[in-house]
Backbone as CSV, one residue per row, in Angstrom:
resi,resn,N_x,N_y,N_z,CA_x,CA_y,CA_z,C_x,C_y,C_z
1,MET,2.356,-8.909,12.707,1.533,-7.727,12.605,0.180,-7.993,13.210
2,GLY,-0.436,-6.944,13.691,-1.789,-7.087,14.188,-2.700,-7.526,13.063
3,LYS,-3.782,-8.161,13.436,-4.687,-8.721,12.434,-5.223,-7.669,11.477
4,THR,-5.460,-6.443,11.950,-5.987,-5.407,11.076,-4.893,-4.715,10.276
5,SER,-3.656,-4.825,10.686,-2.564,-4.150,9.994,-2.216,-4.813,8.672
6,LYS,-2.363,-6.123,8.601,-1.952,-6.862,7.408,-3.036,-6.847,6.337
7,SER,-3.377,-5.681,5.882,-4.409,-5.562,4.874,-4.161,-4.326,4.025
8,GLU,-4.453,-4.460,2.757,-4.404,-3.300,1.866,-5.811,-2.775,1.602
9,THR,-6.780,-3.272,2.337,-8.157,-2.824,2.172,-8.301,-1.402,2.701
10,VAL,-8.886,-0.555,1.878,-9.112,0.842,2.271,-10.535,1.234,1.871
11,PRO,-11.096,2.247,2.531,-12.412,2.736,2.115,-12.353,3.235,0.672
12,LYS,-13.460,3.092,-0.047,-13.500,3.545,-1.451,-13.079,4.999,-1.583
13,SER,-13.465,5.810,-0.611,-13.136,7.237,-0.665,-11.631,7.496,-0.551
14,MET,-10.872,6.514,-0.086,-9.429,6.673,0.091,-8.610,5.903,-0.950
15,GLN,-9.264,5.192,-1.863,-8.546,4.356,-2.816,-7.579,5.161,-3.690
16,ASP,-8.022,6.325,-4.169,-7.137,7.141,-5.013,-5.905,7.617,-4.235
17,LYS,-6.115,8.029,-2.984,-4.993,8.485,-2.156,-4.035,7.328,-1.898
18,PHE,-4.579,6.151,-1.596,-3.748,4.957,-1.401,-2.911,4.705,-2.651
19,ASN,-3.543,4.748,-3.813,-2.839,4.489,-5.076,-1.742,5.523,-5.330
20,GLU,-2.031,6.792,-5.066,-1.041,7.856,-5.284,0.191,7.650,-4.400
21,ILE,-0.044,7.378,-3.132,1.079,7.244,-2.194,1.859,5.965,-2.475
22,THR,1.164,4.858,-2.704,1.886,3.603,-2.942,2.611,3.598,-4.284
23,GLU,2.154,4.368,-5.229,2.911,4.493,-6.480,4.292,5.077,-6.180
24,GLU,4.327,6.084,-5.307,5.594,6.717,-4.912,6.451,5.772,-4.063
25,THR,5.827,5.137,-3.049,6.602,4.277,-2.146,7.069,3.004,-2.855
26,ASP,6.238,2.465,-3.732,6.649,1.270,-4.492,7.883,1.569,-5.336
27,ALA,7.877,2.722,-5.984,9.019,3.099,-6.831,10.283,3.251,-5.979
28,PHE,10.152,3.843,-4.793,11.304,3.975,-3.903,11.826,2.592,-3.508
29,CYS,10.917,1.713,-3.149,11.314,0.362,-2.724,11.996,-0.404,-3.850
30,GLU,11.529,-0.220,-5.062,12.155,-0.903,-6.193,13.567,-0.388,-6.430
31,LYS,13.802,0.885,-6.155,15.130,1.453,-6.357,16.084,1.146,-5.204
32,TYR,15.589,1.236,-3.948,16.479,1.147,-2.793,16.271,-0.070,-1.885
33,LEU,15.071,-0.628,-1.866,14.763,-1.624,-0.847,14.426,-2.983,-1.458
34,ASN,13.303,-3.575,-1.064,12.901,-4.876,-1.607,11.395,-5.043,-1.481
35,ASP,10.902,-6.184,-1.947,9.461,-6.433,-1.937,8.900,-6.537,-0.524
36,GLU,9.696,-7.020,0.394,9.239,-7.148,1.776,8.979,-5.761,2.383
37,TYR,9.869,-4.828,2.159,9.637,-3.450,2.596,8.426,-2.881,1.867
38,LYS,8.353,-3.104,0.562,7.253,-2.556,-0.220,5.910,-2.999,0.360
39,GLN,5.776,-4.274,0.682,4.509,-4.777,1.209,4.205,-4.205,2.586
40,THR,5.197,-4.142,3.452,4.987,-3.603,4.799,4.596,-2.130,4.725
41,ILE,5.217,-1.389,3.836,4.878,0.023,3.648,3.459,0.157,3.108
42,ARG,3.062,-0.711,2.187,1.694,-0.676,1.667,0.677,-0.925,2.787
43,TYR,0.998,-1.836,3.707,0.120,-2.068,4.854,0.000,-0.805,5.706
44,ALA,1.105,-0.101,5.879,1.090,1.135,6.678,0.243,2.208,5.999
45,VAL,0.390,2.355,4.687,-0.417,3.338,3.954,-1.898,2.994,4.113
46,ALA,-2.244,1.726,3.951,-3.642,1.301,4.082,-4.168,1.563,5.494
47,ALA,-3.351,1.285,6.498,-3.777,1.522,7.881,-4.076,3.011,8.100
48,LEU,-3.262,3.873,7.511,-3.502,5.317,7.619,-4.754,5.726,6.845
49,CYS,-5.014,5.070,5.727,-6.229,5.343,4.955,-7.485,4.973,5.748
50,ARG,-7.388,3.950,6.579,-8.548,3.480,7.343,-8.831,4.310,8.594
51,LYS,-7.882,5.153,9.009,-8.127,6.014,10.175,-9.246,6.993,9.837
52,ARG,-10.049,7.334,10.848,-11.161,8.261,10.616,-11.036,9.463,11.519
53,PRO,-10.880,10.643,10.979,-10.637,10.892,9.569,-9.194,10.540,9.216
54,SER,-8.983,10.194,7.981,-7.638,9.815,7.572,-6.722,11.038,7.558
55,PRO,-5.572,10.931,8.200,-4.624,12.050,8.166,-4.079,12.291,6.761
56,LEU,-4.193,11.286,5.888,-3.660,11.413,4.534,-4.442,12.411,3.683
57,LEU,-5.589,12.857,4.177,-6.394,13.827,3.429,-5.775,15.218,3.457
58,ARG,-4.859,15.426,4.382,-4.173,16.718,4.433,-2.684,16.484,4.164
59,GLY,-2.076,17.397,3.474,-0.645,17.263,3.181,-0.394,16.687,1.801
60,ARG,0.859,16.758,1.409,1.257,16.341,0.065,1.607,14.857,0.028
61,VAL,1.363,14.245,-1.114,1.619,12.820,-1.316,3.079,12.486,-1.056
62,ASN,4.008,13.281,-1.611,5.433,12.949,-1.445,5.886,13.086,0.010
63,THR,5.256,13.989,0.758,5.598,14.146,2.171,5.150,12.917,2.951
64,TRP,3.921,12.459,2.702,3.438,11.247,3.366,4.272,10.042,2.965
65,ALA,4.563,9.917,1.673,5.349,8.772,1.193,6.700,8.730,1.901
66,SER,7.356,9.871,1.989,8.649,9.945,2.659,8.533,9.573,4.133
67,GLY,7.537,10.121,4.811,7.352,9.854,6.230,7.049,8.392,6.519
68,ILE,6.262,7.776,5.667,5.901,6.369,5.868,7.113,5.473,5.633
69,VAL,7.858,5.723,4.576,9.075,4.947,4.317,10.047,5.101,5.491
70,HIS,10.237,6.313,5.947,11.154,6.572,7.059,10.679,5.860,8.327
71,ALA,9.371,5.909,8.607,8.828,5.278,9.813,9.037,3.766,9.806
72,ILE,8.715,3.124,8.689,8.902,1.668,8.590,10.396,1.345,8.610
73,GLY,11.196,2.173,7.957,12.654,1.976,7.982,13.222,2.088,9.381
74,THR,12.723,3.033,10.156,13.189,3.215,11.526,12.887,1.968,12.362
75,ALA,11.697,1.434,12.217,11.300,0.246,12.984,12.141,-0.978,12.635
76,ASN,12.725,-0.970,11.433,13.477,-2.130,10.952,14.971,-1.860,10.807
77,PHE,15.441,-0.784,11.412,16.871,-0.447,11.418,17.442,-0.329,9.999
78,LEU,16.648,0.263,9.106,17.047,0.442,7.713,18.325,1.250,7.561
79,PHE,18.589,2.140,8.506,19.721,3.052,8.367,21.011,2.481,8.952
80,ASP,20.970,1.259,9.420,22.138,0.547,9.958,22.828,-0.170,8.801
81,ARG,24.064,0.177,8.545,24.807,-0.399,7.410,24.959,-1.917,7.496
82,SER,24.808,-2.482,8.693,24.936,-3.940,8.822,23.684,-4.676,8.352
83,GLN,22.608,-3.938,8.074,21.356,-4.545,7.632,21.314,-4.640,6.110
84,THR,20.588,-5.615,5.626,20.367,-5.740,4.186,18.881,-5.883,3.957
85,PRO,18.294,-4.995,3.156,18.899,-3.804,2.558,19.052,-2.700,3.593
86,HIS,19.799,-1.700,3.211,19.907,-0.501,4.028,20.045,0.689,3.093
87,CYS,19.748,1.866,3.605,19.973,3.092,2.839,20.230,4.219,3.830
88,GLN,20.646,5.329,3.311,20.884,6.493,4.151,19.579,7.270,4.274
89,VAL,19.419,7.929,5.395,18.223,8.743,5.596,18.098,9.769,4.472
90,SER,19.213,10.330,4.060,19.186,11.357,3.010,18.646,10.809,1.687
91,ASP,18.787,9.505,1.447,18.223,8.915,0.228,16.709,9.103,0.191
92,ILE,16.080,9.033,1.350,14.619,9.143,1.418,14.169,10.559,1.088
93,TYR,14.670,11.540,1.833,14.150,12.886,1.582,14.622,13.444,0.247
94,THR,15.787,13.036,-0.217,16.230,13.475,-1.540,15.336,12.877,-2.624
95,TYR,15.051,11.582,-2.513,14.209,10.904,-3.512,12.831,11.563,-3.607
96,PHE,12.241,11.870,-2.454,10.893,12.429,-2.452,10.876,13.952,-2.592
97,GLY,12.060,14.565,-2.635,12.155,16.001,-2.893,11.641,16.876,-1.771
98,ILE,11.939,16.489,-0.531,11.497,17.293,0.603,12.661,17.525,1.564
99,ALA,12.482,18.469,2.467,13.521,18.776,3.446,13.641,17.642,4.462
100,SER,14.833,17.471,4.997,15.057,16.402,5.969,14.168,16.570,7.193
101,SER,13.984,17.799,7.659,13.145,18.031,8.845,11.687,17.680,8.553
102,THR,11.223,17.947,7.347,9.847,17.611,6.968,9.659,16.098,6.975
103,SER,10.620,15.376,6.414,10.551,13.911,6.376,10.574,13.333,7.782
104,THR,11.464,13.840,8.609,11.591,13.341,9.978,10.335,13.633,10.793
105,ASN,9.785,14.838,10.637,8.556,15.192,11.361,7.377,14.338,10.917
106,LYS,7.272,14.097,9.619,6.171,13.278,9.123,6.346,11.840,9.591
107,SER,7.583,11.364,9.633,7.863,10.021,10.142,7.402,9.889,11.588
108,LYS,7.679,10.895,12.405,7.238,10.853,13.810,5.722,10.808,13.885
109,GLU,5.059,11.581,13.061,3.593,11.586,13.047,3.061,10.193,12.684
110,VAL,3.660,9.578,11.659,3.245,8.228,11.235,3.494,7.231,12.359
111,ARG,4.673,7.293,12.974,4.991,6.358,14.069,4.022,6.515,15.231
112,ASP,3.649,7.744,15.540,2.681,7.973,16.616,1.298,7.453,16.235
113,LEU,0.856,7.742,15.017,-0.477,7.310,14.565,-0.620,5.794,14.534
114,LEU,0.440,5.106,14.099,0.377,3.647,13.940,1.051,2.896,15.094
115,LYS,1.497,3.647,16.086,2.177,3.043,17.245,3.361,2.174,16.810
116,ILE,4.163,2.733,15.918,5.337,2.044,15.400,6.512,2.309,16.334
117,ARG,7.095,1.243,16.815,8.262,1.311,17.699,9.346,0.400,17.147
118,PRO,10.615,0.668,17.465,11.648,-0.284,17.051,11.355,-1.658,17.651
119,LEU,11.563,-2.675,16.883,11.350,-4.068,17.278,9.884,-4.421,17.516
120,SER,8.971,-3.575,17.079,7.543,-3.866,17.209,7.140,-4.881,16.150
121,ALA,6.582,-5.989,16.580,6.203,-7.046,15.643,5.164,-6.577,14.633
122,ASP,4.321,-5.618,15.015,3.286,-5.148,14.099,3.854,-4.537,12.823
123,TRP,5.023,-3.930,12.898,5.571,-3.233,11.738,6.957,-3.724,11.349
124,MET,7.367,-4.815,11.910,8.659,-5.403,11.572,8.529,-6.209,10.282
125,LEU,9.578,-6.224,9.507,9.587,-7.056,8.306,9.439,-8.521,8.728
126,PRO,8.637,-9.290,8.005,8.432,-10.693,8.386,9.735,-11.473,8.558
127,SER,10.725,-11.203,7.747,11.993,-11.938,7.844,12.751,-11.627,9.132
128,LYS,12.425,-10.526,9.785,13.118,-10.140,11.015,12.407,-10.631,12.273
129,ILE,11.138,-10.990,12.162,10.362,-11.374,13.345,10.948,-12.595,14.031
130,GLU,11.277,-13.617,13.264,11.780,-14.860,13.858,13.065,-14.631,14.643
131,LYS,13.877,-13.673,14.193,15.170,-13.410,14.833,15.061,-12.471,16.028
132,ASN,13.922,-11.859,16.230,13.742,-10.883,17.292,13.224,-11.566,18.557
133,SER,14.103,-11.857,19.475,13.729,-12.560,20.706,12.681,-11.809,21.513
134,LEU,12.717,-10.488,21.490,11.769,-9.711,22.285,10.325,-9.943,21.871
135,VAL,10.107,-10.235,20.599,8.758,-10.488,20.102,8.156,-11.727,20.758
136,TRP,8.990,-12.652,21.117,8.523,-13.957,21.575,8.486,-14.118,23.083
137,ILE,8.955,-13.126,23.833,8.970,-13.238,25.291,7.568,-12.943,25.836
138,ILE,7.030,-13.899,26.595,5.729,-13.755,27.240,5.869,-14.150,28.706
139,GLN,4.899,-13.761,29.479,4.917,-14.120,30.896,3.903,-15.231,31.137
140,VAL,4.386,-16.330,31.701,3.541,-17.478,32.023,3.756,-17.806,33.494
141,ASN,2.676,-17.728,34.263,2.755,-18.007,35.707,3.871,-17.220,36.389
142,GLY,4.016,-15.971,36.002,5.005,-15.102,36.630,6.408,-15.214,36.085
143,LEU,6.647,-16.149,35.178,7.979,-16.319,34.590,7.982,-15.829,33.154
144,PHE,9.083,-15.202,32.755,9.232,-14.783,31.368,9.843,-15.936,30.584
145,VAL,9.167,-16.307,29.495,9.610,-17.437,28.683,9.555,-17.070,27.208
146,ASP,10.268,-17.820,26.415,10.215,-17.671,24.960,9.049,-18.523,24.463
147,ALA,8.045,-17.884,23.866,6.844,-18.593,23.425,7.163,-19.706,22.438
148,ARG,8.255,-19.572,21.705,8.614,-20.608,20.731,8.983,-21.921,21.402
149,ASP,9.339,-21.857,22.704,9.704,-23.065,23.450,8.528,-23.655,24.226
150,MET,7.382,-23.018,24.131,6.216,-23.451,24.891,5.363,-24.422,24.065
151,PRO,4.517,-25.223,24.733,3.603,-26.108,24.000,2.677,-25.290,23.098
152,VAL,2.219,-25.899,22.028,1.403,-25.200,21.041,0.128,-24.630,21.667
153,VAL,-0.431,-25.269,22.663,-1.638,-24.746,23.303,-1.358,-23.389,23.947
154,ILE,-0.196,-23.211,24.547,0.205,-21.926,25.138,0.464,-20.908,24.027
155,GLN,1.086,-21.358,22.939,1.331,-20.469,21.800,0.010,-19.937,21.244
156,ARG,-0.979,-20.809,21.109,-2.281,-20.377,20.577,-2.925,-19.334,21.484
157,ILE,-2.865,-19.552,22.784,-3.441,-18.594,23.735,-2.715,-17.256,23.621
158,ALA,-1.395,-17.302,23.557,-0.603,-16.071,23.434,-0.946,-15.336,22.141
159,TYR,-1.129,-16.086,21.064,-1.498,-15.469,19.789,-2.881,-14.831,19.879
160,GLU,-3.845,-15.554,20.431,-5.211,-15.043,20.552,-5.273,-13.778,21.403
161,LYS,-4.374,-13.666,22.364,-4.303,-12.472,23.213,-3.491,-11.351,22.561
162,GLY,-2.925,-11.621,21.378,-2.132,-10.611,20.680,-0.732,-10.429,21.233
163,LEU,-0.250,-11.430,21.965,1.076,-11.324,22.573,2.202,-11.734,21.641
164,ILE,1.902,-12.568,20.652,2.892,-13.002,19.670,2.280,-12.863,18.280
165,PRO,3.103,-12.705,17.238,2.575,-12.423,15.901,1.946,-13.615,15.179
166,TYR,2.329,-14.822,15.541,1.751,-16.032,14.955,2.104,-17.204,15.847
167,VAL,1.494,-18.363,15.567,1.766,-19.572,16.344,2.944,-20.270,15.677
168,PRO,4.132,-20.215,16.280,5.339,-20.746,15.639,5.234,-22.215,15.234
169,ASP,4.654,-23.051,16.068,4.579,-24.476,15.761,3.596,-24.801,14.647
170,GLU,2.786,-23.810,14.251,1.831,-24.014,13.161,2.215,-23.230,11.912
171,ALA,3.268,-22.441,11.979,3.646,-21.557,10.886,4.020,-22.307,9.618
172,ASN,4.622,-23.468,9.731,5.061,-24.197,8.542,4.142,-25.339,8.161
173,ASP,3.016,-25.470,8.901,2.072,-26.536,8.553,1.344,-26.189,7.268
174,PRO,1.087,-27.176,6.419,0.368,-26.900,5.169,-1.075,-26.528,5.397
């Protein structure tokens, strides 16, 4: 994730809205997903709270909660039965009590606001990043290489430039 994305810090004026939405999304995650989804969704809610003006100031809490869950789920292939966990799209809009079109439209708005794309390291579950080869492909001297196979000095440069989510050779160091 980008350095600013991995934070639950929100302006004081948005703290109540953050709490309202995450109360809904946390409950959904406890029923259908896991703690990893819950945390990533909380980061997304916080990122939306930090936008100026925050889009969360307009619209209903359950609509935003549904859209955010759907957006993060889309980026992580939540609706693919081969994934664990997974759920059906209908579980989301039914749980939050909104129409499917409303949930889908709000999800698109969230994805556009946060630049969420499938396989995007910024919004991918941490457990999926290591397995996603596309996250690690960088260009060095005109050649495309897997950053995990490069010397740590190259990894650090790639990380500092925002090309990779972390320095792989330093990830397990104490």
